[in-house]
All heavy atoms as an XYZ file, in Angstrom:
1040
protein
N      59.038     96.581     71.114
C      60.078     97.160     71.943
C      61.208     96.151     72.070
O      60.977     94.999     72.410
C      59.533     97.502     73.346
C      58.430     98.559     73.231
C      60.653     97.966     74.240
C      57.773     98.881     74.542
N      62.426     96.622     71.768
C      63.609     95.766     71.900
C      64.217     95.940     73.283
O      64.325     97.042     73.787
C      64.668     96.172     70.873
C      64.509     95.433     69.573
C      65.526     95.864     68.581
N      66.871     95.444     68.970
C      67.951     95.776     68.304
N      67.858     96.558     67.253
N      69.125     95.362     68.682
N      64.560     94.841     73.846
C      65.208     94.890     75.158
C      66.712     94.912     74.952
O      67.275     94.077     74.253
C      64.820     93.664     75.982
C      65.387     93.685     77.368
C      64.964     92.468     78.173
O      63.808     92.019     78.013
O      65.797     91.973     78.929
N      67.365     95.892     75.527
C      68.818     95.978     75.445
C      69.432     95.275     76.639
O      69.026     95.493     77.771
C      69.276     97.438     75.427
C      68.852     98.259     74.226
C      69.299     99.707     74.420
C      69.467     97.698     72.960
N      70.412     94.445     76.363
C      71.130     93.776     77.440
C      72.519     94.388     77.516
O      73.249     94.402     76.539
C      71.220     92.278     77.182
C      69.884     91.594     77.305
C      70.016     90.107     77.224
C      68.657     89.462     77.379
N      68.719     88.025     77.361
N      72.841     94.890     78.672
C      74.151     95.482     78.887
C      75.006     94.468     79.620
O      74.633     93.967     80.681
C      74.043     96.783     79.704
C      73.200     97.797     78.938
C      75.420     97.339     80.023
C      72.883     99.043     79.724
N      76.143     94.164     79.027
C      77.059     93.218     79.646
C      77.941     93.981     80.626
O      78.643     94.915     80.266
C      77.917     92.531     78.581
C      78.788     91.447     79.135
C      79.537     90.747     78.025
C      80.388     89.624     78.602
N      81.148     88.947     77.571
N      77.869     93.613     81.893
C      78.646     94.257     82.931
C      79.690     93.261     83.412
O      79.350     92.179     83.880
C      77.733     94.689     84.083
C      78.459     95.434     85.160
C      78.911     96.730     84.936
C      78.683     94.852     86.384
C      79.577     97.427     85.928
C      79.345     95.545     87.388
C      79.792     96.836     87.148
N      80.936     93.620     83.279
C      82.019     92.731     83.660
C      82.571     93.164     85.015
O      82.936     94.318     85.207
C      83.137     92.738     82.601
C      82.584     92.259     81.260
C      84.308     91.879     83.048
C      83.541     92.395     80.110
N      82.617     92.227     85.929
C      83.199     92.472     87.244
C      84.703     92.247     87.129
O      85.148     91.195     86.677
C      82.605     91.510     88.304
C      81.099     91.634     88.387
C      83.277     91.721     89.658
C      80.600     92.983     88.813
N      85.459     93.235     87.546
C      86.909     93.145     87.485
C      87.478     92.971     88.886
O      86.899     93.426     89.870
C      87.501     94.423     86.877
C      87.028     94.715     85.485
S      87.704     93.514     84.329
C      87.186     94.229     82.792
N      88.615     92.327     88.949
C      89.348     92.197     90.200
C      90.477     93.220     90.156
O      91.268     93.248     89.214
C      89.895     90.774     90.390
C      88.734     89.778     90.463
C      90.775     90.698     91.639
C      89.155     88.332     90.435
N      90.518     94.062     91.185
C      91.531     95.108     91.273
C      92.432     94.786     92.456
O      91.978     94.763     93.606
C      90.882     96.496     91.460
C      89.945     96.807     90.281
C      91.950     97.570     91.621
C      89.093     98.045     90.486
N      93.723     94.511     92.173
C      94.701     94.277     93.236
C      95.339     95.609     93.583
O      95.747     96.366     92.700
C      95.763     93.284     92.773
N      95.406     95.905     94.864
C      95.953     97.192     95.292
C      96.935     96.986     96.441
O      96.684     96.215     97.361
C      94.822     98.184     95.659
C      94.033     97.728     96.848
C      95.351     99.582     95.859
N      98.076     97.649     96.327
C      99.112     97.618     97.353
C      98.673     98.490     98.527
O      97.733     99.275     98.402
C     100.418     98.134     96.737
C     101.586     98.122     97.704
O     101.678     97.195     98.535
O     102.425     99.041     97.626
N      99.353     98.386     99.641
C      98.994     99.172    100.822
C      99.963    100.332    101.054
O      99.618    101.475    100.818
C      98.923     98.266    102.066
C      98.441     98.982    103.289
C      97.108     99.346    103.408
C      99.306     99.302    104.316
C      96.646    100.024    104.536
C      98.864     99.967    105.445
C      97.532    100.331    105.548
N     101.175    100.036    101.508
C     102.141    101.081    101.847
C     102.588    101.835    100.600
O     103.095    101.243     99.650
C     103.359    100.466    102.544
C     102.996     99.829    103.866
O     102.650    100.576    104.790
O     103.049     98.591    103.962
N     102.360    103.135    100.592
C     102.733    103.960     99.455
C     101.672    104.009     98.379
O     101.816    104.744     97.403
N     100.603    103.242     98.536
C      99.530    103.206     97.539
C      98.211    103.638     98.165
O      97.624    104.621     97.743
C      99.424    101.795     96.918
O     100.685    101.467     96.319
C      98.331    101.729     95.878
N      97.731    102.886     99.140
C      96.544    103.311     99.882
C      96.948    104.404    100.872
O      96.256    105.392    101.039
C      95.869    102.126    100.595
C      95.234    101.189     99.550
C      94.822    102.612    101.593
C      94.619     99.925    100.129
N      98.089    104.199    101.512
C      98.609    105.200    102.447
C      99.877    105.817    101.877
O     100.552    105.218    101.034
C      98.946    104.571    103.816
O      99.988    103.609    103.643
C      97.728    103.937    104.442
N     100.181    107.011    102.361
C     101.445    107.646    101.987
C     102.574    106.829    102.604
O     102.374    106.089    103.564
C     101.483    109.085    102.499
C     100.448    109.980    101.825
C     100.540    111.400    102.353
C      99.519    112.300    101.684
N      99.606    113.682    102.190
N     103.775    106.964    102.034
C     104.917    106.208    102.570
C     105.135    106.540    104.030
O     104.865    107.642    104.484
C     106.188    106.494    101.765
C     106.239    105.709    100.510
N     106.494    104.357    100.497
C     106.057    106.068     99.228
C     106.469    103.916     99.260
N     106.201    104.940     98.459
N     105.605    105.578    104.771
C     105.744    105.706    106.206
C     106.984    104.970    106.691
O     107.676    104.337    105.913
C     104.494    105.140    106.887
C     104.228    103.709    106.452
O     103.930    103.467    105.296
N     104.349    102.759    107.356
N     107.210    105.049    107.963
C     108.260    104.271    108.608
C     107.635    102.948    109.021
O     106.953    102.884    110.033
C     108.814    105.023    109.820
C     109.539    106.310    109.471
C     110.804    106.067    108.674
O     111.516    105.073    108.943
O     111.078    106.877    107.769
N     107.837    101.909    108.208
C     107.253    100.596    108.490
C     107.597    100.209    109.917
O     108.716    100.394    110.342
C     107.791     99.561    107.498
C     107.183     98.205    107.674
C     105.971     97.906    107.096
C     107.810     97.251    108.451
C     105.393     96.660    107.272
C     107.241     96.009    108.631
C     106.036     95.719    108.039
N     106.699     99.679    110.708
C     105.359     99.214    110.356
C     104.250    100.238    110.604
O     103.079     99.878    110.535
C     105.167     98.015    111.270
C     105.883     98.396    112.525
C     107.079     99.205    112.060
N     104.619    101.472    110.900
C     103.605    102.501    111.144
C     102.702    102.650    109.919
O     103.144    102.455    108.789
C     104.252    103.842    111.476
C     105.092    103.816    112.731
C     104.323    103.403    113.962
O     103.182    103.873    114.150
O     104.856    102.594    114.746
N     101.454    103.017    110.157
C     100.511    103.280    109.074
C     100.306    104.780    109.019
O      99.876    105.392    109.992
C      99.177    102.543    109.281
C      99.429    101.030    109.232
C      98.154    102.976    108.242
C      98.203    100.191    109.524
N     100.633    105.363    107.890
C     100.557    106.797    107.702
C      99.168    107.186    107.202
O      98.268    106.342    107.105
C     101.638    107.244    106.716
C     102.093    108.665    106.929
O     101.399    109.474    107.524
N     103.275    108.967    106.421
N      99.006    108.435    106.846
C      97.705    108.914    106.377
C      97.365    108.349    104.993
O      98.240    107.960    104.224
C      97.677    110.441    106.360
C      98.657    111.069    105.394
C      98.688    112.579    105.501
O      97.730    113.208    105.018
O      99.660    113.098    106.054
N      96.091    108.332    104.707
C      95.581    107.823    103.434
C      95.936    108.801    102.314
O      95.864    110.014    102.492
C      94.057    107.643    103.513
C      93.718    106.606    104.576
C      93.469    107.246    102.168
C      92.249    106.525    104.900
N      96.287    108.270    101.169
C      96.520    109.110     99.997
C      95.202    109.800     99.632
O      94.140    109.151     99.646
C      97.008    108.284     98.819
S      98.692    107.673     98.999
N      95.261    111.091     99.301
C      94.034    111.813     98.948
C      93.262    111.129     97.825
O      93.855    110.667     96.842
C      94.551    113.183     98.506
C      95.851    113.348     99.220
C      96.441    111.962     99.288
N      91.957    111.031     97.995
C      90.988    110.475     97.040
C      91.041    108.951     96.899
O      90.225    108.374     96.186
C      91.096    111.144     95.663
C      90.977    112.633     95.746
C      92.101    113.452     95.640
C      89.750    113.239     95.993
C      92.000    114.830     95.754
C      89.637    114.620     96.108
C      90.764    115.404     95.989
O      90.664    116.761     96.109
N      91.978    108.293     97.565
C      92.103    106.845     97.448
C      90.821    106.134     97.865
O      90.292    105.308     97.117
C      93.275    106.361     98.297
S      93.373    104.574     98.445
N      90.326    106.436     99.062
C      89.127    105.752     99.569
C      87.939    106.046     98.663
O      87.156    105.148     98.357
C      88.843    106.158    101.032
C      90.024    105.778    101.942
C      87.537    105.537    101.521
C      90.363    104.295    101.969
N      87.816    107.293     98.198
C      86.710    107.653     97.299
C      86.739    106.819     96.025
O      85.713    106.289     95.591
C      86.772    109.136     96.929
C      86.596    110.053     98.124
O      85.967    109.637     99.122
O      87.093    111.193     98.064
N      87.916    106.709     95.412
C      88.037    105.971     94.149
C      87.776    104.484     94.368
O      87.012    103.863     93.615
C      89.423    106.202     93.505
C      89.628    105.296     92.301
C      89.594    107.669     93.120
N      88.383    103.899     95.391
C      88.180    102.471     95.636
C      86.740    102.164     96.044
O      86.179    101.147     95.632
C      89.174    101.970     96.688
C      90.647    102.008     96.237
C      91.560    101.587     97.376
C      90.869    101.144     95.004
N      86.122    103.048     96.817
C      84.709    102.876     97.170
C      83.840    102.899     95.920
O      82.911    102.087     95.772
C      84.259    103.976     98.164
O      85.031    103.845     99.354
C      82.780    103.865     98.489
N      84.132    103.809     95.010
C      83.382    103.883     93.751
C      83.545    102.602     92.948
O      82.563    102.073     92.399
C      83.855    105.090     92.930
C      83.132    105.232     91.614
C      83.609    106.425     90.791
O      84.466    107.202     91.255
O      83.105    106.560     89.667
N      84.749    102.069     92.876
C      84.980    100.842     92.108
C      84.216     99.672     92.737
O      83.593     98.875     92.033
C      86.479    100.529     92.041
C      87.302    101.508     91.225
S      86.783    101.651     89.497
C      86.157    103.319     89.475
N      84.227     99.590     94.069
C      83.482     98.527     94.750
C      81.988     98.697     94.510
O      81.272     97.728     94.268
C      83.828     98.510     96.259
C      85.279     98.067     96.468
C      82.869     97.595     97.020
C      85.788     98.278     97.889
N      81.501     99.942     94.547
C      80.066    100.179     94.327
C      79.640     99.806     92.916
O      78.477     99.519     92.675
C      79.709    101.639     94.626
O      80.182    102.495     93.609
N      80.570     99.794     91.988
C      80.288     99.363     90.615
C      80.344     97.846     90.472
O      80.150     97.318     89.388
C      81.277    100.014     89.644
C      81.099    101.508     89.503
C      82.228    102.100     88.677
N      82.086    103.534     88.598
C      81.888    104.193     87.466
N      81.826    103.555     86.324
N      81.771    105.500     87.494
N      80.659     97.157     91.573
C      80.668     95.696     91.567
C      82.039     95.068     91.451
O      82.172     93.850     91.500
N      83.068     95.883     91.296
C      84.415     95.335     91.173
C      84.898     94.818     92.524
O      84.433     95.252     93.571
C      85.372     96.388     90.604
C      84.919     96.911     89.274
N      84.719     96.101     88.176
C      84.594     98.159     88.876
C      84.297     96.836     87.157
N      84.210     98.091     87.561
N      85.831     93.881     92.477
C      86.338     93.228     93.685
C      87.738     93.761     93.994
O      88.578     93.861     93.120
C      86.418     91.712     93.488
C      85.117     91.068     93.040
C      84.085     91.109     94.116
C      82.844     90.347     93.690
N      81.760     90.490     94.605
N      87.988     94.057     95.268
C      89.251     94.611     95.712
C      90.055     93.552     96.462
O      89.569     92.963     97.422
C      88.987     95.806     96.625
C      90.174     96.621     97.074
C      90.840     97.313     95.883
C      89.728     97.657     98.094
N      91.286     93.316     95.983
C      92.182     92.370     96.626
C      93.393     93.138     97.131
O      94.057     93.834     96.358
C      92.633     91.253     95.658
C      93.684     90.360     96.306
C      91.447     90.420     95.201
N      93.663     93.035     98.421
C      94.857     93.647     98.976
C      96.056     92.806     98.561
O      96.073     91.591     98.743
C      94.758     93.723    100.510
C      95.952     94.343    101.217
C      96.164     95.799    100.781
C      95.776     94.248    102.724
N      97.058     93.453     97.972
C      98.253     92.780     97.462
C      99.465     93.467     98.081
O      99.968     94.447     97.553
C      98.273     92.886     95.926
C      99.360     92.065     95.292
O      99.707     91.013     95.802
N      99.876     92.544     94.185
N      99.909     92.972     99.223
C     100.934     93.654    100.005
C     101.997     92.681    100.506
O     101.743     91.484    100.624
C     100.296     94.389    101.206
O     101.309     95.055    101.956
C      99.534     93.443    102.112
N     103.163     93.233    100.806
C     104.234     92.433    101.408
C     104.021     92.268    102.910
O     104.705     91.463    103.539
C     105.595     93.102    101.161
C     106.055     93.044     99.725
S     106.441     91.370     99.175
C     107.800     90.954    100.246
N     103.092     93.008    103.486
C     102.840     92.881    104.922
C     102.381     91.468    105.259
O     101.670     90.838    104.483
C     101.782     93.881    105.377
C     102.307     95.305    105.471
C     101.219     96.255    105.930
N     101.763     97.581    106.149
C     101.883     98.169    107.324
N     101.446     97.568    108.411
N     102.405     99.373    107.429
N     102.771     91.015    106.448
C     102.331     89.695    106.917
C     102.142     89.752    108.427
O     102.479     90.744    109.071
C     103.356     88.624    106.536
O     104.599     88.883    107.172
N     101.565     88.694    108.956
C     101.370     88.587    110.395
C     100.568     89.745    110.962
O      99.579     90.185    110.378
N     100.995     90.245    112.111
C     100.278     91.325    112.791
C     100.236     92.587    111.928
O      99.270     93.345    111.960
C     100.877     91.617    114.184
C      99.955     92.544    114.967
C     102.281     92.166    114.079
C     100.297     92.645    116.446
N     101.278     92.830    111.130
C     101.321     94.027    110.287
C     100.287     93.950    109.159
O      99.705     94.960    108.780
C     102.726     94.233    109.727
C     103.768     94.286    110.824
C     104.823     93.387    110.848
C     103.666     95.209    111.859
C     105.760     93.428    111.865
C     104.605     95.252    112.885
C     105.650     94.356    112.882
O     106.573     94.392    113.890
N     100.063     92.737    108.664
C      99.006     92.538    107.679
C      97.641     92.744    108.335
O      96.773     93.420    107.772
C      99.095     91.140    107.064
C      98.007     90.778    106.062
C      97.996     91.732    104.875
C      98.195     89.334    105.593
N      97.465     92.183    109.520
C      96.197     92.370    110.250
C      95.920     93.847    110.487
O      94.781     94.295    110.355
C      96.221     91.619    111.580
C      96.206     90.116    111.406
O      95.836     89.604    110.363
N      96.648     89.411    112.432
N      96.961     94.617    110.844
C      96.793     96.051    111.059
C      96.333     96.744    109.778
O      95.462     97.613    109.809
C      98.104     96.687    111.539
C      98.485     96.272    112.950
O      97.620     95.741    113.688
O      99.666     96.475    113.314
N      96.917     96.373    108.656
C      96.543     96.983    107.368
C      95.096     96.648    107.014
O      94.333     97.520    106.585
C      97.482     96.511    106.259
N      94.698     95.401    107.198
C      93.319     94.981    106.899
C      92.335     95.737    107.784
O      91.324     96.259    107.295
C      93.153     93.450    107.051
C      91.690     93.050    106.988
C      93.961     92.724    105.973
N      92.627     95.828    109.071
C      91.748     96.571    109.982
C      91.643     98.039    109.568
O      90.561     98.622    109.595
C      92.264     96.477    111.426
C      92.040     95.137    112.066
C      92.629     95.112    113.470
C      92.614     93.720    114.044
N      93.318     93.652    115.329
N      92.773     98.617    109.173
C      92.796    100.010    108.746
C      91.917    100.206    107.506
O      91.113    101.127    107.436
C      94.238    100.438    108.451
C      94.377    101.870    108.046
C      94.407    102.873    108.998
C      94.485    102.218    106.712
C      94.544    104.203    108.627
C      94.620    103.536    106.322
C      94.647    104.536    107.286
N      92.052     99.326    106.536
C      91.269     99.407    105.298
C      89.783     99.265    105.614
O      88.962    100.054    105.153
C      91.733     98.326    104.299
C      93.123     98.685    103.762
C      90.736     98.158    103.160
C      93.815     97.561    103.037
N      89.432     98.250    106.380
C      88.028     98.011    106.707
C      87.444     99.132    107.558
O      86.274     99.480    107.411
C      87.873     96.650    107.376
C      88.129     95.515    106.382
C      88.101     94.129    107.008
O      88.161     94.007    108.263
O      88.036     93.155    106.230
N      88.267     99.736    108.439
C      87.769    100.842    109.263
C      87.496    102.090    108.421
O      86.804    102.998    108.865
C      88.764    101.176    110.379
O      89.910    101.834    109.865
N      88.025    102.110    107.199
C      87.767    103.207    106.272
C      86.675    102.858    105.270
O      86.520    103.523    104.243
C      89.056    103.620    105.566
C      89.899    104.509    106.448
O      89.625    105.689    106.593
N      90.899    103.923    107.092
N      85.910    101.784    105.576
C      84.718    101.459    104.808
C      84.915    100.641    103.555
O      83.975    100.458    102.786
N      86.121    100.126    103.328
C      86.356     99.319    102.130
C      86.175     97.838    102.441
O      86.654     97.350    103.465
C      87.774     99.550    101.600
C      88.086    100.948    101.101
C      89.547    101.050    100.699
C      87.179    101.344     99.954
N      85.483     97.155    101.539
C      85.273     95.721    101.685
C      86.282     94.995    100.802
O      86.311     95.199     99.585
C      83.855     95.343    101.279
C      83.576     93.869    101.408
C      82.175     93.513    100.956
O      81.403     94.354    100.530
N      81.848     92.241    101.041
N      87.096     94.157    101.418
C      88.091     93.393    100.667
C      87.502     92.066    100.199
O      86.817     91.378    100.951
C      89.323     93.133    101.530
C      90.127     94.373    101.911
C      91.192     94.017    102.947
C      90.759     94.993    100.675
N      87.810     91.716     98.960
C      87.414     90.432     98.388
C      88.436     89.359     98.767
O      88.097     88.206     98.958
C      87.318     90.588     96.877
C      86.991     89.353     96.095
C      85.795     88.681     96.283
C      87.876     88.873     95.131
C      85.477     87.550     95.537
C      87.575     87.759     94.377
C      86.386     87.096     94.585
O      86.078     85.983     93.854
N      89.696     89.787     98.878
C      90.766     88.865     99.242
C      91.936     89.628     99.820
O      92.073     90.827     99.608
N      92.772     88.897    100.547
C      93.965     89.479    101.148
C      95.154     88.601    100.778
O      95.253     87.453    101.220
C      93.826     89.582    102.686
C      95.113     90.118    103.305
C      92.644     90.466    103.059
N      96.013     89.116     99.921
C      97.203     88.426     99.421
C      96.888     87.116     98.692
O      97.747     86.256     98.547
C      98.228     88.208    100.535
C      98.982     89.479    100.859
O      98.975     90.441    100.098
N      99.642     89.495    102.000
N      95.666     86.968     98.250
C      95.260     85.876     97.369
C      93.919     86.264     96.751
O      93.201     87.122     97.268
C      95.126     84.534     98.108
C      93.872     84.438     98.940
C      92.733     83.807     98.440
C      93.798     85.007    100.209
C      91.563     83.744     99.191
C      92.636     84.944    100.963
C      91.532     84.317    100.453
O      90.380     84.255    101.189
N      93.600     85.636     95.644
C      92.314     85.867     95.003
C      91.450     84.629     95.221
O      91.834     83.529     94.803
C      92.487     86.126     93.496
O      93.412     87.199     93.336
C      91.171     86.469     92.831
N      90.311     84.762     95.890
C      89.461     83.608     96.134
C      89.161     82.837     94.840
O      88.862     83.424     93.810
C      88.185     84.226     96.715
C      88.663     85.472     97.384
C      89.746     85.989     96.476
N      89.302     81.545     94.928
C      88.988     80.680     93.794
C      90.151     80.370     92.870
O      90.083     79.436     92.080
N      91.230     81.119     92.943
C      92.300     80.895     91.978
C      93.027     79.568     92.200
O      93.605     79.019     91.269
C      93.282     82.060     91.928
C      94.361     82.078     92.975
C      95.318     83.252     92.811
O      94.887     84.382     92.631
N      96.595     82.983     92.876
N      92.970     79.047     93.409
C      93.642     77.771     93.670
C      92.994     76.616     92.911
O      93.588     75.564     92.754
C      93.689     77.486     95.168
C      94.644     78.403     95.891
C      94.735     78.092     97.360
C      95.707     79.067     98.006
N      95.813     78.879     99.437
N      91.767     76.839     92.406
C      91.099     75.786     91.643
C      91.647     75.673     90.226
O      91.417     74.683     89.554
C      89.584     76.039     91.593
O      89.295     77.195     90.825
N      92.393     76.676     89.761
C      92.914     76.629     88.392
C      94.405     76.926     88.267
O      94.972     76.857     87.189
C      92.112     77.539     87.466
C      92.017     78.975     87.905
C      91.077     79.522     88.721
C      92.899     80.051     87.561
N      91.314     80.864     88.909
C      92.427     81.213     88.198
C      94.035     80.151     86.760
C      93.055     82.440     88.072
C      94.657     81.380     86.629
C      94.155     82.509     87.282
N      95.074     77.256     89.407
C      96.516     77.477     89.362
C      97.129     77.208     90.727
O      96.459     77.344     91.747
C      96.870     78.913     88.918
O      98.295     79.037     88.819
C      96.350     79.948     89.898
N      98.405     76.832     90.716
C      99.146     76.659     91.965
C     100.037     77.867     92.242
O     100.759     77.890     93.224
C      99.985     75.388     91.896
C      99.141     74.137     91.851
C      99.973     72.901     91.806
C      99.036     71.704     91.713
N      99.733     70.454     91.714
N      99.968     78.869     91.380
C     100.799     80.057     91.536
C     100.397     80.839     92.780
O      99.213     81.035     93.043
C     100.648     80.963     90.309
O     101.356     82.173     90.524
N     101.387     81.325     93.550
C     101.071     82.140     94.726
C     100.782     83.601     94.382
O     100.337     84.358     95.236
C     102.341     82.037     95.572
C     103.425     81.873     94.568
C     102.820     81.044     93.460
N     101.012     84.000     93.138
C     100.799     85.391     92.740
C      99.306     85.714     92.755
O      98.486     84.942     92.273
C     101.355     85.635     91.339
C     101.181     87.064     90.860
C     101.751     87.260     89.466
C     101.487     88.673     88.997
N     101.999     88.881     87.644
N      98.963     86.892     93.298
C      97.573     87.348     93.300
C      97.121     87.525     91.854
O      97.811     88.166     91.054
C      97.443     88.684     94.066
C      96.099     89.326     93.832
C      97.687     88.467     95.551
N      95.971     86.952     91.519
C      95.390     87.160     90.185
C      94.485     88.391     90.242
O      93.681     88.548     91.155
C      94.555     85.956     89.738
C      93.725     86.307     88.527
C      94.303     86.324     87.270
C      92.406     86.715     88.655
C      93.570     86.710     86.159
C      91.659     87.106     87.553
C      92.254     87.097     86.312
O      91.537     87.494     85.216
N      94.634     89.266     89.247
C      93.759     90.436     89.139
C      93.706     90.884     87.684
O      94.566     90.525     86.876
C      94.261     91.569     90.020
N      92.691     91.669     87.366
C      92.582     92.257     86.039
C      93.449     93.505     85.920
O      93.875     93.877     84.833
C      91.118     92.608     85.741
C      90.261     91.358     85.737
O      90.447     90.513     84.847
O      89.429     91.212     86.651
N      93.690     94.152     87.064
C      94.520     95.344     87.096
C      95.198     95.411     88.456
O      94.646     94.971     89.459
C      93.693     96.618     86.810
C      94.606     97.801     86.556
C      92.715     96.901     87.912
C      93.885     98.989     85.936
N      96.431     95.948     88.460
C      97.218     96.078     89.681
C      97.551     97.547     89.890
O      98.051     98.205     88.987
C      98.526     95.286     89.571
C      98.295     93.807     89.366
C      98.012     93.298     88.095
C      98.354     92.912     90.425
C      97.791     91.944     87.893
C      98.130     91.560     90.234
C      97.851     91.086     88.964
O      97.628     89.755     88.770
N      97.278     98.061     91.095
C      97.607     99.437     91.431
C      98.657     99.388     92.539
O      98.387     98.893     93.636
C      96.364    100.225     91.891
C      95.296    100.220     90.796
C      96.762    101.652     92.265
C      93.967    100.834     91.223
N      99.857     99.896     92.222
C     100.983     99.806     93.145
C     101.908    100.981     92.888
O     102.228    101.275     91.729
C     101.718     98.482     92.903
C     102.744     98.155     93.959
O     103.526     99.056     94.344
O     102.802     96.991     94.387
N     102.343    101.643     93.943
C     103.230    102.796     93.779
C     104.550    102.425     93.104
O     105.219    103.283     92.551
C     103.502    103.480     95.122
C     104.234    102.584     96.099
O     103.757    101.466     96.366
O     105.277    103.009     96.609
N     104.927    101.159     93.123
C     106.170    100.722     92.495
C     105.988    100.364     91.021
O     106.953    100.029     90.345
C     106.743     99.523     93.256
N     104.762    100.436     90.511
C     104.498    100.060     89.121
C     104.962    101.156     88.159
O     104.761    102.343     88.412
C     103.013     99.788     88.919
N     105.568    100.761     87.084
C     106.012    101.683     86.057
C     104.808    102.403     85.460
O     103.798    101.787     85.126
C     106.744    100.919     84.954
C     107.303    101.735     83.808
C     108.378    102.686     84.316
C     107.866    100.819     82.745
N     104.880    103.725     85.405
C     103.824    104.509     84.781
C     102.687    104.923     85.687
O     101.783    105.619     85.253
N     102.718    104.505     86.943
C     101.638    104.895     87.853
C     101.734    106.405     88.095
O     102.827    106.927     88.284
C     101.681    104.091     89.185
C     100.358    104.124     89.916
C     102.784    104.541     90.089
C      99.313    103.205     89.394
N     100.628    107.130     88.036
C     100.693    108.587     88.205
C     100.982    108.989     89.655
O     100.321    108.529     90.576
C      99.306    109.058     87.763
C      98.417    107.873     87.939
C      99.272    106.659     87.743
N     101.989    109.837     89.806
C     102.416    110.323     91.114
C     102.250    111.842     91.145
O     102.577    112.531     90.177
C     103.900    109.960     91.389
C     104.148    108.459     91.233
C     104.360    110.471     92.747
C     103.546    107.572     92.285
N     101.757    112.384     92.268
C     101.594    113.832     92.405
C     102.945    114.493     92.692
O     103.934    113.810     92.995
C     100.644    114.188     93.571
O     101.285    113.815     94.799
C      99.310    113.485     93.431
N     102.966    115.806     92.625
C     104.169    116.552     92.986
C     104.543    116.317     94.446
O     105.702    116.462     94.818
C     103.967    118.053     92.740
C     103.863    118.379     91.257
O     104.354    117.583     90.432
O     103.305    119.446     90.932
N     103.561    115.943     95.268
C     103.808    115.655     96.676
C     104.430    114.294     96.918
O     104.765    113.941     98.035
N     104.550    113.484     95.862
C     105.203    112.186     95.970
C     104.297    111.021     96.297
O     104.765    109.930     96.586
N     102.979    111.215     96.266
C     102.070    110.105     96.523
C     101.206    109.864     95.277
O     101.209    110.653     94.340
C     101.200    110.350     97.764
C     100.522    111.694     97.806
C      99.314    111.888     97.165
C     101.095    112.772     98.475
C      98.689    113.122     97.184
C     100.482    114.011     98.500
C      99.279    114.177     97.847
O      98.662    115.393     97.853
N     100.478    108.747     95.274
C      99.685    108.389     94.099
C      98.635    109.439     93.790
O      97.992    109.964     94.687
C      98.992    107.039     94.306
C      99.766    105.834     93.776
C     101.031    105.622     94.552
C      98.907    104.615     93.787
N      98.455    109.700     92.509
C      97.449    110.647     92.029
C      96.163    109.860     91.770
O      95.920    109.384     90.666
C      97.942    111.339     90.769
C      97.007    112.422     90.272
O      95.830    112.446     90.700
O      97.442    113.231     89.441
N      95.344    109.714     92.808
C      94.136    108.901     92.705
C      93.089    109.509     91.780
O      92.271    108.787     91.215
C      93.561    108.604     94.085
C      94.298    107.466     94.725
C      95.359    107.549     95.584
C      94.076    106.077     94.489
N      95.802    106.288     95.915
C      95.026    105.363     95.260
C      93.171    105.362     93.722
C      95.090    103.966     95.276
C      93.228    103.981     93.738
C      94.175    103.302     94.501
N      93.115    110.814     91.563
C      92.195    111.413     90.582
C      92.551    110.922     89.184
O      91.667    110.587     88.388
C      92.254    112.942     90.644
C      91.532    113.543     91.818
C      91.545    115.063     91.728
C      90.785    115.699     92.848
N      90.775    117.166     92.754
N      93.838    110.870     88.879
C      94.280    110.377     87.571
C      94.040    108.871     87.454
O      93.650    108.379     86.408
C      95.755    110.718     87.345
C      96.337    110.154     86.067
C      95.655    110.612     84.779
O      94.934    111.638     84.776
O      95.836    109.939     83.739
N      94.262    108.145     88.526
C      93.991    106.703     88.511
C      92.514    106.466     88.220
O      92.157    105.610     87.407
C      94.415    106.048     89.842
C      95.942    106.078     89.960
C      93.868    104.633     89.958
C      96.467    105.690     91.321
N      91.629    107.249     88.848
C      90.191    107.134     88.589
C      89.891    107.388     87.122
O      89.155    106.646     86.486
C      89.402    108.113     89.454
C      87.904    108.022     89.197
C      87.111    109.124     89.921
N      85.700    108.951     89.706
C      85.049    109.393     88.618
N      85.698    110.042     87.665
N      83.754    109.182     88.482
N      90.482    108.438     86.566
C      90.254    108.769     85.158
C      90.679    107.603     84.263
O      89.963    107.219     83.343
C      91.024    110.047     84.775
C      90.679    110.560     83.365
C      91.632    111.648     82.904
N      92.982    111.153     82.685
C      93.355    110.384     81.653
N      92.475    109.996     80.763
N      94.615    109.990     81.524
N      91.823    107.018     84.556
C      92.302    105.887     83.761
C      91.390    104.674     83.902
O      91.107    103.981     82.916
C      93.736    105.534     84.158
C      94.756    106.564     83.739
C      96.164    106.187     84.146
O      96.466    105.041     84.433
N      97.046    107.183     84.171
N      90.927    104.402     85.121
C      90.015    103.281     85.335
C      88.709    103.475     84.556
O      88.224    102.556     83.892
C      89.713    103.108     86.827
C      90.865    102.560     87.678
C      90.538    102.742     89.164
C      91.126    101.116     87.356
N      88.145    104.680     84.624
C      86.905    104.984     83.911
C      87.120    104.866     82.401
O      86.290    104.268     81.690
C      86.385    106.391     84.285
C      86.066    106.478     85.776
C      85.180    106.791     83.424
C      84.983    105.573     86.282
N      88.237    105.381     81.906
C      88.526    105.306     80.466
C      88.667    103.859     79.986
O      88.389    103.571     78.830
C      89.799    106.090     80.125
C      89.560    107.586     80.103
O      88.435    108.059     80.113
N      90.654    108.342     80.103
N      89.093    102.969     80.878
C      89.234    101.551     80.510
C      87.955    100.760     80.753
O      87.932     99.558     80.580
C      90.409    100.930     81.254
C      91.751    101.485     80.806
C      92.853    100.545     81.179
C      94.156    101.014     80.619
N      94.384    100.656     79.244
N      86.896    101.447     81.177
C      85.621    100.770     81.342
C      85.342    100.241     82.723
O      84.379     99.497     82.930
N      86.158    100.572     83.680
C      85.932    100.121     85.044
C      84.878    100.977     85.685
O      84.345    100.761     86.654
C      87.226    100.167     85.874
C      88.221     99.079     85.514
C      89.055     99.207     84.417
C      88.323     97.944     86.284
C      89.969     98.217     84.104
C      89.231     96.956     85.971
C      90.058     97.085     84.881
O      90.952     96.118     84.559
């Protein structure tokens, strides 16, 4: 009997907050969650991938976003930084294998004007996430 070894790669997924996890709002208010966002991100975390919040929010507004995310059952690996990256770079940019942001070119948007998380899930699965 041959033993098959499956190589499972853990990816770091950087995700924006305003307009990505939540629908656009009047800053600093936190609006409703984009449909299917929590489901897709929960699935990615359950597969072992790490979620890094990558947002312009800071101070109390950042704390509010983190509390909101965690209250919706998502576990963050990092907030505006990737743990361990300071050991190999001095860059302040969040390191990730993939970035999900409503301002990114080519990100799928619904007719309602918010991120199409079903399509994002399909793309993530097709890329092996």
